[in-house]
PQR file with spaces between the fields and no chain letter, atoms N, CA, C, O and H, PARSE charges and radii, in Angstrom:
ATOM       1  N    UNK     1     -28.563  -20.915    6.509 -0.4000 1.5000
ATOM       2  CA   UNK     1     -28.608  -19.601    5.885 -0.0000 2.0000
ATOM       3  C    UNK     1     -27.228  -18.958    5.889  0.5500 1.7000
ATOM       4  O    UNK     1     -26.885  -18.232    4.956 -0.5500 1.4000
ATOM       5  N    UNK     2     -26.430  -19.213    6.924 -0.4000 1.5000
ATOM       6  CA   UNK     2     -25.083  -18.638    7.004 -0.0000 2.0000
ATOM       7  C    UNK     2     -24.191  -19.179    5.905  0.5500 1.7000
ATOM       8  O    UNK     2     -23.391  -18.447    5.322 -0.5500 1.4000
ATOM       9  H    UNK     2     -26.709  -19.803    7.682  0.4000 1.0000
ATOM      10  N    UNK     3     -24.335  -20.479    5.625 -0.4000 1.5000
ATOM      11  CA   UNK     3     -23.524  -21.075    4.563 -0.0000 2.0000
ATOM      12  C    UNK     3     -23.891  -20.484    3.206  0.5500 1.7000
ATOM      13  O    UNK     3     -23.022  -20.238    2.370 -0.5500 1.4000
ATOM      14  H    UNK     3     -24.985  -21.073    6.098  0.4000 1.0000
ATOM      15  N    UNK     4     -25.170  -20.263    2.999 -0.4000 1.5000
ATOM      16  CA   UNK     4     -25.628  -19.687    1.742 -0.0000 2.0000
ATOM      17  C    UNK     4     -25.088  -18.263    1.568  0.5500 1.7000
ATOM      18  O    UNK     4     -24.675  -17.887    0.471 -0.5500 1.4000
ATOM      19  H    UNK     4     -25.876  -20.463    3.678  0.4000 1.0000
ATOM      20  N    UNK     5     -25.091  -17.482    2.634 -0.4000 1.5000
ATOM      21  CA   UNK     5     -24.552  -16.124    2.575 -0.0000 2.0000
ATOM      22  C    UNK     5     -23.054  -16.144    2.300  0.5500 1.7000
ATOM      23  O    UNK     5     -22.554  -15.332    1.522 -0.5500 1.4000
ATOM      24  H    UNK     5     -25.426  -17.788    3.525  0.4000 1.0000
ATOM      25  N    UNK     6     -22.339  -17.065    2.932 -0.4000 1.5000
ATOM      26  CA   UNK     6     -20.906  -17.188    2.693 -0.0000 2.0000
ATOM      27  C    UNK     6     -20.602  -17.586    1.265  0.5500 1.7000
ATOM      28  O    UNK     6     -19.680  -17.054    0.647 -0.5500 1.4000
ATOM      29  H    UNK     6     -22.745  -17.725    3.563  0.4000 1.0000
ATOM      30  N    UNK     7     -21.387  -18.533    0.733 -0.4000 1.5000
ATOM      31  CA   UNK     7     -21.195  -18.958   -0.654 -0.0000 2.0000
ATOM      32  C    UNK     7     -21.476  -17.810   -1.618  0.5500 1.7000
ATOM      33  O    UNK     7     -20.767  -17.637   -2.609 -0.5500 1.4000
ATOM      34  H    UNK     7     -22.137  -18.965    1.235  0.4000 1.0000
ATOM      35  N    UNK     8     -22.500  -17.036   -1.326 -0.4000 1.5000
ATOM      36  CA   UNK     8     -22.826  -15.884   -2.171 -0.0000 2.0000
ATOM      37  C    UNK     8     -21.699  -14.844   -2.137  0.5500 1.7000
ATOM      38  O    UNK     8     -21.371  -14.252   -3.166 -0.5500 1.4000
ATOM      39  H    UNK     8     -23.075  -17.177   -0.521  0.4000 1.0000
ATOM      40  N    UNK     9     -21.118  -14.625   -0.978 -0.4000 1.5000
ATOM      41  CA   UNK     9     -20.009  -13.677   -0.865 -0.0000 2.0000
ATOM      42  C    UNK     9     -18.791  -14.165   -1.643  0.5500 1.7000
ATOM      43  O    UNK     9     -18.133  -13.378   -2.324 -0.5500 1.4000
ATOM      44  H    UNK     9     -21.384  -15.105   -0.143  0.4000 1.0000
ATOM      45  N    UNK    10     -18.491  -15.443   -1.548 -0.4000 1.5000
ATOM      46  CA   UNK    10     -17.352  -15.999   -2.292 -0.0000 2.0000
ATOM      47  C    UNK    10     -17.585  -15.877   -3.794  0.5500 1.7000
ATOM      48  O    UNK    10     -16.667  -15.540   -4.542 -0.5500 1.4000
ATOM      49  H    UNK    10     -19.026  -16.083   -0.995  0.4000 1.0000
ATOM      50  N    UNK    11     -18.802  -16.149   -4.234 -0.4000 1.5000
ATOM      51  CA   UNK    11     -19.113  -16.032   -5.666 -0.0000 2.0000
ATOM      52  C    UNK    11     -19.019  -14.575   -6.127  0.5500 1.7000
ATOM      53  O    UNK    11     -18.554  -14.315   -7.237 -0.5500 1.4000
ATOM      54  H    UNK    11     -19.548  -16.422   -3.627  0.4000 1.0000
ATOM      55  N    UNK    12     -19.450  -13.627   -5.299 -0.4000 1.5000
ATOM      56  CA   UNK    12     -19.369  -12.212   -5.667 -0.0000 2.0000
ATOM      57  C    UNK    12     -17.920  -11.768   -5.791  0.5500 1.7000
ATOM      58  O    UNK    12     -17.570  -11.031   -6.712 -0.5500 1.4000
ATOM      59  H    UNK    12     -19.828  -13.838   -4.398  0.4000 1.0000
ATOM      60  N    UNK    13     -17.078  -12.213   -4.868 -0.4000 1.5000
ATOM      61  CA   UNK    13     -15.651  -11.860   -4.928 -0.0000 2.0000
ATOM      62  C    UNK    13     -15.009  -12.467   -6.166  0.5500 1.7000
ATOM      63  O    UNK    13     -14.219  -11.811   -6.845 -0.5500 1.4000
ATOM      64  H    UNK    13     -17.363  -12.812   -4.119  0.4000 1.0000
ATOM      65  N    UNK    14     -15.347  -13.718   -6.462 -0.4000 1.5000
ATOM      66  CA   UNK    14     -14.791  -14.372   -7.651 -0.0000 2.0000
ATOM      67  C    UNK    14     -15.241  -13.666   -8.931  0.5500 1.7000
ATOM      68  O    UNK    14     -14.457  -13.525   -9.870 -0.5500 1.4000
ATOM      69  H    UNK    14     -15.989  -14.251   -5.910  0.4000 1.0000
ATOM      70  N    UNK    15     -16.486  -13.228   -8.973 -0.4000 1.5000
ATOM      71  CA   UNK    15     -16.982  -12.528  -10.158 -0.0000 2.0000
ATOM      72  C    UNK    15     -16.277  -11.187  -10.334  0.5500 1.7000
ATOM      73  O    UNK    15     -15.905  -10.827  -11.451 -0.5500 1.4000
ATOM      74  H    UNK    15     -17.123  -13.342   -8.210  0.4000 1.0000
ATOM      75  N    UNK    16     -16.092  -10.454   -9.256 -0.4000 1.5000
ATOM      76  CA   UNK    16     -15.394   -9.170   -9.348 -0.0000 2.0000
ATOM      77  C    UNK    16     -13.952   -9.357   -9.804  0.5500 1.7000
ATOM      78  O    UNK    16     -13.456   -8.589  -10.629 -0.5500 1.4000
ATOM      79  H    UNK    16     -16.394  -10.747   -8.349  0.4000 1.0000
ATOM      80  N    UNK    17     -13.279  -10.373   -9.271 -0.4000 1.5000
ATOM      81  CA   UNK    17     -11.899  -10.641   -9.672 -0.0000 2.0000
ATOM      82  C    UNK    17     -11.840  -11.005  -11.153  0.5500 1.7000
ATOM      83  O    UNK    17     -10.925  -10.586  -11.862 -0.5500 1.4000
ATOM      84  H    UNK    17     -13.683  -10.996   -8.601  0.4000 1.0000
ATOM      85  N    UNK    18     -12.812  -11.785  -11.618 -0.4000 1.5000
ATOM      86  CA   UNK    18     -12.852  -12.153  -13.034 -0.0000 2.0000
ATOM      87  C    UNK    18     -13.062  -10.929  -13.913  0.5500 1.7000
ATOM      88  O    UNK    18     -12.412  -10.792  -14.949 -0.5500 1.4000
ATOM      89  H    UNK    18     -13.555  -12.126  -11.042  0.4000 1.0000
ATOM      90  N    UNK    19     -13.959  -10.043  -13.511 -0.4000 1.5000
ATOM      91  CA   UNK    19     -14.207   -8.835  -14.303 -0.0000 2.0000
ATOM      92  C    UNK    19     -12.970   -7.938  -14.357  0.5500 1.7000
ATOM      93  O    UNK    19     -12.663   -7.373  -15.407 -0.5500 1.4000
ATOM      94  H    UNK    19     -14.487  -10.154  -12.669  0.4000 1.0000
ATOM      95  N    UNK    20     -12.266   -7.803  -13.251 -0.4000 1.5000
ATOM      96  CA   UNK    20     -11.038   -6.997  -13.241 -0.0000 2.0000
ATOM      97  C    UNK    20      -9.994   -7.629  -14.150  0.5500 1.7000
ATOM      98  O    UNK    20      -9.338   -6.930  -14.923 -0.5500 1.4000
ATOM      99  H    UNK    20     -12.515   -8.262  -12.398  0.4000 1.0000
ATOM     100  N    UNK    21      -9.836   -8.937  -14.065 -0.4000 1.5000
ATOM     101  CA   UNK    21      -8.872   -9.632  -14.915 -0.0000 2.0000
ATOM     102  C    UNK    21      -9.195   -9.449  -16.389  0.5500 1.7000
ATOM     103  O    UNK    21      -8.300   -9.192  -17.194 -0.5500 1.4000
ATOM     104  H    UNK    21     -10.369   -9.505  -13.437  0.4000 1.0000
ATOM     105  N    UNK    22     -10.459   -9.578  -16.748 -0.4000 1.5000
ATOM     106  CA   UNK    22     -10.848   -9.396  -18.146 -0.0000 2.0000
ATOM     107  C    UNK    22     -10.621   -7.957  -18.608  0.5500 1.7000
ATOM     108  O    UNK    22     -10.207   -7.737  -19.747 -0.5500 1.4000
ATOM     109  H    UNK    22     -11.187   -9.786  -16.094  0.4000 1.0000
ATOM     110  N    UNK    23     -10.880   -6.989  -17.756 -0.4000 1.5000
ATOM     111  CA   UNK    23     -10.666   -5.587  -18.127 -0.0000 2.0000
ATOM     112  C    UNK    23      -9.182   -5.303  -18.339  0.5500 1.7000
ATOM     113  O    UNK    23      -8.817   -4.587  -19.271 -0.5500 1.4000
ATOM     114  H    UNK    23     -11.216   -7.167  -16.832  0.4000 1.0000
ATOM     115  N    UNK    24      -8.324   -5.856  -17.486 -0.4000 1.5000
ATOM     116  CA   UNK    24      -6.888   -5.650  -17.640 -0.0000 2.0000
ATOM     117  C    UNK    24      -6.393   -6.295  -18.920  0.5500 1.7000
ATOM     118  O    UNK    24      -5.605   -5.696  -19.651 -0.5500 1.4000
ATOM     119  H    UNK    24      -8.620   -6.438  -16.729  0.4000 1.0000
ATOM     120  N    UNK    25      -6.841   -7.501  -19.200 -0.4000 1.5000
ATOM     121  CA   UNK    25      -6.413   -8.180  -20.430 -0.0000 2.0000
ATOM     122  C    UNK    25      -6.883   -7.426  -21.674  0.5500 1.7000
ATOM     123  O    UNK    25      -6.147   -7.322  -22.655 -0.5500 1.4000
ATOM     124  H    UNK    25      -7.481   -7.988  -18.606  0.4000 1.0000
ATOM     125  N    UNK    26      -8.111   -6.899  -21.630 -0.4000 1.5000
ATOM     126  CA   UNK    26      -8.641   -6.135  -22.772 -0.0000 2.0000
ATOM     127  C    UNK    26      -7.820   -4.864  -22.988  0.5500 1.7000
ATOM     128  O    UNK    26      -7.502   -4.514  -24.125 -0.5500 1.4000
ATOM     129  H    UNK    26      -8.709   -6.983  -20.833  0.4000 1.0000
ATOM     130  N    UNK    27      -7.478   -4.175  -21.901 -0.4000 1.5000
ATOM     131  CA   UNK    27      -6.685   -2.958  -22.007 -0.0000 2.0000
ATOM     132  C    UNK    27      -5.317   -3.256  -22.607  0.5500 1.7000
ATOM     133  O    UNK    27      -4.836   -2.507  -23.457 -0.5500 1.4000
ATOM     134  H    UNK    27      -7.736   -4.459  -20.978  0.4000 1.0000
ATOM     135  N    UNK    28      -4.687   -4.346  -22.171 -0.4000 1.5000
ATOM     136  CA   UNK    28      -3.381   -4.720  -22.720 -0.0000 2.0000
ATOM     137  C    UNK    28      -3.479   -5.044  -24.206  0.5500 1.7000
ATOM     138  O    UNK    28      -2.615   -4.651  -24.990 -0.5500 1.4000
ATOM     139  H    UNK    28      -5.077   -4.954  -21.480  0.4000 1.0000
ATOM     140  N    UNK    29      -4.535   -5.762  -24.591 -0.4000 1.5000
ATOM     141  CA   UNK    29      -4.707   -6.086  -26.000 -0.0000 2.0000
ATOM     142  C    UNK    29      -4.941   -4.833  -26.841  0.5500 1.7000
ATOM     143  O    UNK    29      -4.420   -4.716  -27.950 -0.5500 1.4000
ATOM     144  H    UNK    29      -5.237   -6.081  -23.954  0.4000 1.0000
ATOM     145  N    UNK    30      -5.729   -3.898  -26.307 -0.4000 1.5000
ATOM     146  CA   UNK    30      -5.966   -2.661  -27.054 -0.0000 2.0000
ATOM     147  C    UNK    30      -4.675   -1.864  -27.224  0.5500 1.7000
ATOM     148  O    UNK    30      -4.428   -1.303  -28.291 -0.5500 1.4000
ATOM     149  H    UNK    30      -6.153   -3.993  -25.406  0.4000 1.0000
ATOM     150  N    UNK    31      -3.858   -1.812  -26.185 -0.4000 1.5000
ATOM     151  CA   UNK    31      -2.594   -1.085  -26.291 -0.0000 2.0000
ATOM     152  C    UNK    31      -1.631   -1.781  -27.243  0.5500 1.7000
ATOM     153  O    UNK    31      -0.907   -1.122  -27.989 -0.5500 1.4000
ATOM     154  H    UNK    31      -4.059   -2.268  -25.318  0.4000 1.0000
ATOM     155  N    UNK    32      -1.622   -3.101  -27.222 -0.4000 1.5000
ATOM     156  CA   UNK    32      -0.707   -3.860  -28.075 -0.0000 2.0000
ATOM     157  C    UNK    32      -1.091   -3.727  -29.542  0.5500 1.7000
ATOM     158  O    UNK    32      -0.220   -3.686  -30.411 -0.5500 1.4000
ATOM     159  H    UNK    32      -2.210   -3.637  -26.616  0.4000 1.0000
ATOM     160  N    UNK    33      -2.385   -3.661  -29.823 -0.4000 1.5000
ATOM     161  CA   UNK    33      -2.860   -3.584  -31.202 -0.0000 2.0000
ATOM     162  C    UNK    33      -3.172   -2.159  -31.643  0.5500 1.7000
ATOM     163  O    UNK    33      -3.851   -1.954  -32.649 -0.5500 1.4000
ATOM     164  H    UNK    33      -3.093   -3.695  -29.117  0.4000 1.0000
ATOM     165  N    UNK    34      -2.684   -1.185  -30.902 -0.4000 1.5000
ATOM     166  CA   UNK    34      -2.962    0.209  -31.237 -0.0000 2.0000
ATOM     167  C    UNK    34      -2.282    0.576  -32.549  0.5500 1.7000
ATOM     168  O    UNK    34      -1.208    0.055  -32.850 -0.5500 1.4000
ATOM     169  H    UNK    34      -2.133   -1.352  -30.085  0.4000 1.0000
ATOM     170  N    UNK    35      -2.884    1.456  -33.330 -0.4000 1.5000
ATOM     171  CA   UNK    35      -2.244    1.905  -34.568 -0.0000 2.0000
ATOM     172  C    UNK    35      -0.943    2.645  -34.271  0.5500 1.7000
ATOM     173  O    UNK    35      -0.753    3.175  -33.177 -0.5500 1.4000
ATOM     174  H    UNK    35      -3.757    1.879  -33.086  0.4000 1.0000
ATOM     175  N    UNK    36      -0.062    2.673  -35.251 -0.4000 1.5000
ATOM     176  CA   UNK    36       1.247    3.312  -35.069 -0.0000 2.0000
ATOM     177  C    UNK    36       1.106    4.799  -34.764  0.5500 1.7000
ATOM     178  O    UNK    36       1.938    5.353  -34.046 -0.5500 1.4000
ATOM     179  H    UNK    36      -0.217    2.242  -36.140  0.4000 1.0000
ATOM     180  N    UNK    37       0.081    5.454  -35.286 -0.4000 1.5000
ATOM     181  CA   UNK    37      -0.091    6.884  -35.026 -0.0000 2.0000
ATOM     182  C    UNK    37      -0.375    7.148  -33.556  0.5500 1.7000
ATOM     183  O    UNK    37       0.080    8.152  -33.008 -0.5500 1.4000
ATOM     184  H    UNK    37      -0.595    5.003  -35.869  0.4000 1.0000
ATOM     185  N    UNK    38      -1.124    6.255  -32.911 -0.4000 1.5000
ATOM     186  CA   UNK    38      -1.417    6.429  -31.488 -0.0000 2.0000
ATOM     187  C    UNK    38      -0.149    6.232  -30.678  0.5500 1.7000
ATOM     188  O    UNK    38       0.123    6.994  -29.750 -0.5500 1.4000
ATOM     189  H    UNK    38      -1.493    5.439  -33.356  0.4000 1.0000
ATOM     190  N    UNK    39       0.624    5.217  -31.023 -0.4000 1.5000
ATOM     191  CA   UNK    39       1.869    4.948  -30.309 -0.0000 2.0000
ATOM     192  C    UNK    39       2.848    6.101  -30.492  0.5500 1.7000
ATOM     193  O    UNK    39       3.508    6.509  -29.536 -0.5500 1.4000
ATOM     194  H    UNK    39       0.403    4.599  -31.776  0.4000 1.0000
ATOM     195  N    UNK    40       2.951    6.633  -31.718 -0.4000 1.5000
ATOM     196  CA   UNK    40       3.852    7.747  -31.979 -0.0000 2.0000
ATOM     197  C    UNK    40       3.404    8.994  -31.222  0.5500 1.7000
ATOM     198  O    UNK    40       4.239    9.743  -30.714 -0.5500 1.4000
ATOM     199  H    UNK    40       2.415    6.301  -32.495  0.4000 1.0000
ATOM     200  N    UNK    41       2.106    9.221  -31.143 -0.4000 1.5000
ATOM     201  CA   UNK    41       1.593   10.377  -30.402 -0.0000 2.0000
ATOM     202  C    UNK    41       1.920   10.289  -28.926  0.5500 1.7000
ATOM     203  O    UNK    41       2.252   11.295  -28.299 -0.5500 1.4000
ATOM     204  H    UNK    41       1.428    8.612  -31.555  0.4000 1.0000
ATOM     205  N    UNK    42       1.829    9.106  -28.372 -0.4000 1.5000
ATOM     206  CA   UNK    42       2.172    8.942  -26.959 -0.0000 2.0000
ATOM     207  C    UNK    42       3.661    9.123  -26.736  0.5500 1.7000
ATOM     208  O    UNK    42       4.067    9.705  -25.730 -0.5500 1.4000
ATOM     209  H    UNK    42       1.560    8.289  -28.882  0.4000 1.0000
ATOM     210  N    UNK    43       4.486    8.635  -27.659 -0.4000 1.5000
ATOM     211  CA   UNK    43       5.934    8.800  -27.518 -0.0000 2.0000
ATOM     212  C    UNK    43       6.302   10.276  -27.619  0.5500 1.7000
ATOM     213  O    UNK    43       7.166   10.752  -26.883 -0.5500 1.4000
ATOM     214  H    UNK    43       4.156    8.162  -28.476  0.4000 1.0000
ATOM     215  N    UNK    44       5.650   11.005  -28.527 -0.4000 1.5000
ATOM     216  CA   UNK    44       5.925   12.434  -28.678 -0.0000 2.0000
ATOM     217  C    UNK    44       5.507   13.187  -27.419  0.5500 1.7000
ATOM     218  O    UNK    44       6.217   14.090  -26.975 -0.5500 1.4000
ATOM     219  H    UNK    44       4.948   10.619  -29.125  0.4000 1.0000
ATOM     220  N    UNK    45       4.370   12.826  -26.842 -0.4000 1.5000
ATOM     221  CA   UNK    45       3.910   13.479  -25.620 -0.0000 2.0000
ATOM     222  C    UNK    45       4.872   13.207  -24.471  0.5500 1.7000
ATOM     223  O    UNK    45       5.131   14.090  -23.653 -0.5500 1.4000
ATOM     224  H    UNK    45       3.794   12.093  -27.203  0.4000 1.0000
ATOM     225  N    UNK    46       5.397   12.001  -24.406 -0.4000 1.5000
ATOM     226  CA   UNK    46       6.349   11.670  -23.346 -0.0000 2.0000
ATOM     227  C    UNK    46       7.644   12.450  -23.521  0.5500 1.7000
ATOM     228  O    UNK    46       8.251   12.864  -22.533 -0.5500 1.4000
ATOM     229  H    UNK    46       5.187   11.283  -25.070  0.4000 1.0000
ATOM     230  N    UNK    47       8.080   12.659  -24.772 -0.4000 1.5000
ATOM     231  CA   UNK    47       9.317   13.403  -24.988 -0.0000 2.0000
ATOM     232  C    UNK    47       9.123   14.886  -24.676  0.5500 1.7000
ATOM     233  O    UNK    47      10.064   15.553  -24.245 -0.5500 1.4000
ATOM     234  H    UNK    47       7.587   12.322  -25.574  0.4000 1.0000
ATOM     235  N    UNK    48       7.919   15.409  -24.887 -0.4000 1.5000
ATOM     236  CA   UNK    48       7.657   16.813  -24.542 -0.0000 2.0000
ATOM     237  C    UNK    48       7.713   17.013  -23.036  0.5500 1.7000
ATOM     238  O    UNK    48       8.159   18.058  -22.562 -0.5500 1.4000
ATOM     239  H    UNK    48       7.154   14.868  -25.238  0.4000 1.0000
ATOM     240  N    UNK    49       7.261   16.015  -22.282 -0.4000 1.5000
ATOM     241  CA   UNK    49       7.298   16.124  -20.829 -0.0000 2.0000
ATOM     242  C    UNK    49       8.726   16.058  -20.308  0.5500 1.7000
ATOM     243  O    UNK    49       9.021   16.582  -19.233 -0.5500 1.4000
ATOM     244  H    UNK    49       6.898   15.167  -22.667  0.4000 1.0000
ATOM     245  N    UNK    50       9.615   15.415  -21.065 -0.4000 1.5000
ATOM     246  CA   UNK    50      10.995   15.246  -20.612 -0.0000 2.0000
ATOM     247  C    UNK    50      11.879   16.438  -20.983  0.5500 1.7000
ATOM     248  O    UNK    50      13.054   16.453  -20.619 -0.5500 1.4000
ATOM     249  H    UNK    50       9.375   14.990  -21.937  0.4000 1.0000
ATOM     250  N    UNK    51      11.352   17.435  -21.695 -0.4000 1.5000
ATOM     251  CA   UNK    51      12.156   18.585  -22.088 -0.0000 2.0000
ATOM     252  C    UNK    51      12.519   19.426  -20.873  0.5500 1.7000
ATOM     253  O    UNK    51      11.788   19.444  -19.883 -0.5500 1.4000
ATOM     254  H    UNK    51      10.397   17.423  -21.991  0.4000 1.0000
ATOM     255  N    UNK    52      13.660   20.128  -20.949 -0.4000 1.5000
ATOM     256  CA   UNK    52      14.037   20.999  -19.827 -0.0000 2.0000
ATOM     257  C    UNK    52      13.047   22.149  -19.676  0.5500 1.7000
ATOM     258  O    UNK    52      12.226   22.399  -20.559 -0.5500 1.4000
ATOM     259  H    UNK    52      14.254   20.113  -21.753  0.4000 1.0000
ATOM     260  N    UNK    53      13.139   22.842  -18.547 -0.4000 1.5000
ATOM     261  CA   UNK    53      12.171   23.904  -18.249 -0.0000 2.0000
ATOM     262  C    UNK    53      12.271   25.093  -19.187  0.5500 1.7000
ATOM     263  O    UNK    53      11.301   25.838  -19.324 -0.5500 1.4000
ATOM     264  H    UNK    53      13.806   22.639  -17.830  0.4000 1.0000
ATOM     265  N    UNK    54      13.401   25.297  -19.834 -0.4000 1.5000
ATOM     266  CA   UNK    54      13.577   26.442  -20.724 -0.0000 2.0000
ATOM     267  C    UNK    54      12.862   26.273  -22.055  0.5500 1.7000
ATOM     268  O    UNK    54      12.661   27.258  -22.767 -0.5500 1.4000
ATOM     269  H    UNK    54      14.189   24.692  -19.723  0.4000 1.0000
ATOM     270  N    UNK    55      12.473   25.059  -22.411 -0.4000 1.5000
ATOM     271  CA   UNK    55      11.846   24.787  -23.695 -0.0000 2.0000
ATOM     272  C    UNK    55      10.409   25.200  -23.726  0.5500 1.7000
ATOM     273  O    UNK    55       9.836   25.554  -22.696 -0.5500 1.4000
ATOM     274  H    UNK    55      12.637   24.260  -21.833  0.4000 1.0000
ATOM     275  N    UNK    56       9.810   25.161  -24.904 -0.4000 1.5000
ATOM     276  CA   UNK    56       8.387   25.524  -25.008 -0.0000 2.0000
ATOM     277  C    UNK    56       7.528   24.519  -24.258  0.5500 1.7000
ATOM     278  O    UNK    56       7.806   23.320  -24.235 -0.5500 1.4000
ATOM     279  H    UNK    56      10.275   24.873  -25.741  0.4000 1.0000
ATOM     280  N    UNK    57       6.476   25.048  -23.645 -0.4000 1.5000
ATOM     281  CA   UNK    57       5.590   24.182  -22.877 -0.0000 2.0000
ATOM     282  C    UNK    57       4.229   24.141  -23.555  0.5500 1.7000
ATOM     283  O    UNK    57       3.734   25.174  -24.005 -0.5500 1.4000
ATOM     284  H    UNK    57       6.250   26.022  -23.663  0.4000 1.0000
ATOM     285  N    UNK    58       3.621   22.971  -23.634 -0.4000 1.5000
ATOM     286  CA   UNK    58       2.266   22.909  -24.191 -0.0000 2.0000
ATOM     287  C    UNK    58       1.288   23.545  -23.217  0.5500 1.7000
ATOM     288  O    UNK    58       1.530   23.542  -22.010 -0.5500 1.4000
ATOM     289  H    UNK    58       4.023   22.131  -23.269  0.4000 1.0000
ATOM     290  N    UNK    59       0.191   24.087  -23.718 -0.4000 1.5000
ATOM     291  CA   UNK    59      -0.794   24.699  -22.808 -0.0000 2.0000
ATOM     292  C    UNK    59      -1.408   23.649  -21.906  0.5500 1.7000
ATOM     293  O    UNK    59      -1.614   22.505  -22.312 -0.5500 1.4000
ATOM     294  H    UNK    59      -0.007   24.090  -24.698  0.4000 1.0000
ATOM     295  N    UNK    60      -1.696   24.047  -20.684 -0.4000 1.5000
ATOM     296  CA   UNK    60      -2.276   23.095  -19.743 -0.0000 2.0000
ATOM     297  C    UNK    60      -3.754   22.909  -20.044  0.5500 1.7000
ATOM     298  O    UNK    60      -4.440   23.842  -20.461 -0.5500 1.4000
ATOM     299  H    UNK    60      -1.529   24.976  -20.354  0.4000 1.0000
ATOM     300  N    UNK    61      -4.226   21.712  -19.829 -0.4000 1.5000
ATOM     301  CA   UNK    61      -5.630   21.418  -20.088 -0.0000 2.0000
ATOM     302  C    UNK    61      -6.476   21.903  -18.914  0.5500 1.7000
ATOM     303  O    UNK    61      -6.109   21.719  -17.753 -0.5500 1.4000
ATOM     304  H    UNK    61      -3.669   20.954  -19.490  0.4000 1.0000
ATOM     305  N    UNK    62      -7.594   22.513  -19.225 -0.4000 1.5000
ATOM     306  CA   UNK    62      -8.498   22.995  -18.198 -0.0000 2.0000
ATOM     307  C    UNK    62      -9.643   22.001  -18.108  0.5500 1.7000
ATOM     308  O    UNK    62     -10.263   21.649  -19.112 -0.5500 1.4000
ATOM     309  H    UNK    62      -7.891   22.662  -20.168  0.4000 1.0000
ATOM     310  N    UNK    63      -9.909   21.560  -16.898 -0.4000 1.5000
ATOM     311  CA   UNK    63     -10.970   20.574  -16.720 -0.0000 2.0000
ATOM     312  C    UNK    63     -12.255   21.245  -16.298  0.5500 1.7000
ATOM     313  O    UNK    63     -13.266   20.572  -16.099 -0.5500 1.4000
ATOM     314  H    UNK    63      -9.405   21.846  -16.083  0.4000 1.0000
Protein backbone atom coordinates (compact mmCIF):
# COMPACT_ATOMS: atom_id res chain seq x y z
CA UNK A 1 0.00 0.00 0.00
CA UNK A 2 2.92 2.36 0.70
CA UNK A 3 4.31 1.86 -2.78
CA UNK A 4 0.92 2.59 -4.30
CA UNK A 5 0.62 5.82 -2.29
CA UNK A 6 4.11 6.87 -3.34
CA UNK A 7 3.35 6.16 -7.00
CA UNK A 8 0.14 8.16 -6.75
CA UNK A 9 2.02 11.10 -5.22
CA UNK A 10 4.65 11.01 -7.98
CA UNK A 11 1.93 10.92 -10.64
CA UNK A 12 0.11 13.87 -9.01
CA UNK A 13 3.30 15.94 -8.93
CA UNK A 14 4.04 15.08 -12.56
CA UNK A 15 0.51 16.05 -13.60
CA UNK A 16 0.70 19.39 -11.79
CA UNK A 17 4.08 20.15 -13.38
CA UNK A 18 2.66 19.29 -16.80
CA UNK A 19 -0.34 21.57 -16.29
CA UNK A 20 1.90 24.47 -15.20
CA UNK A 21 4.16 23.93 -18.21
CA UNK A 22 1.21 23.91 -20.59
CA UNK A 23 -0.24 27.07 -19.03
CA UNK A 24 3.08 28.90 -19.36
CA UNK A 25 3.48 27.84 -22.99
CA UNK A 26 -0.10 28.91 -23.78
CA UNK A 27 0.46 32.31 -22.17
CA UNK A 28 3.65 32.83 -24.18
CA UNK A 29 1.89 31.88 -27.40
CA UNK A 30 -0.99 34.24 -26.67
CA UNK A 31 1.41 37.11 -26.00
CA UNK A 32 3.46 36.34 -29.10
CA UNK A 33 0.39 36.23 -31.35
CA UNK A 34 -1.31 39.24 -29.78
CA UNK A 35 -2.70 41.85 -32.18
CA UNK A 36 -0.61 44.97 -32.72
CA UNK A 37 -3.20 47.13 -30.94
CA UNK A 38 -2.76 45.14 -27.72
CA UNK A 39 1.02 45.39 -27.94
CA UNK A 40 0.83 49.13 -28.65
CA UNK A 41 -1.54 49.64 -25.71
CA UNK A 42 0.85 47.90 -23.36
CA UNK A 43 3.80 49.93 -24.66
CA UNK A 44 1.82 53.16 -24.18
CA UNK A 45 0.87 52.13 -20.63
CA UNK A 46 4.51 51.39 -19.84
CA UNK A 47 5.60 54.79 -21.16
CA UNK A 48 2.96 56.54 -19.02
CA UNK A 49 4.36 54.83 -15.94
CA UNK A 50 7.86 56.03 -16.84
CA UNK A 51 6.85 59.72 -16.99
CA UNK A 52 8.24 62.08 -14.35
CA UNK A 53 6.07 63.02 -11.37
CA UNK A 54 5.22 66.46 -12.79
CA UNK A 55 3.37 64.97 -15.78
CA UNK A 56 -0.29 64.07 -15.96
CA UNK A 57 -1.22 60.94 -14.08
CA UNK A 58 -3.92 58.49 -15.12
CA UNK A 59 -6.67 57.94 -12.55
CA UNK A 60 -6.05 55.07 -10.20
CA UNK A 61 -8.24 52.02 -10.55
CA UNK A 62 -10.55 51.27 -7.65
CA UNK A 63 -11.00 47.62 -6.86
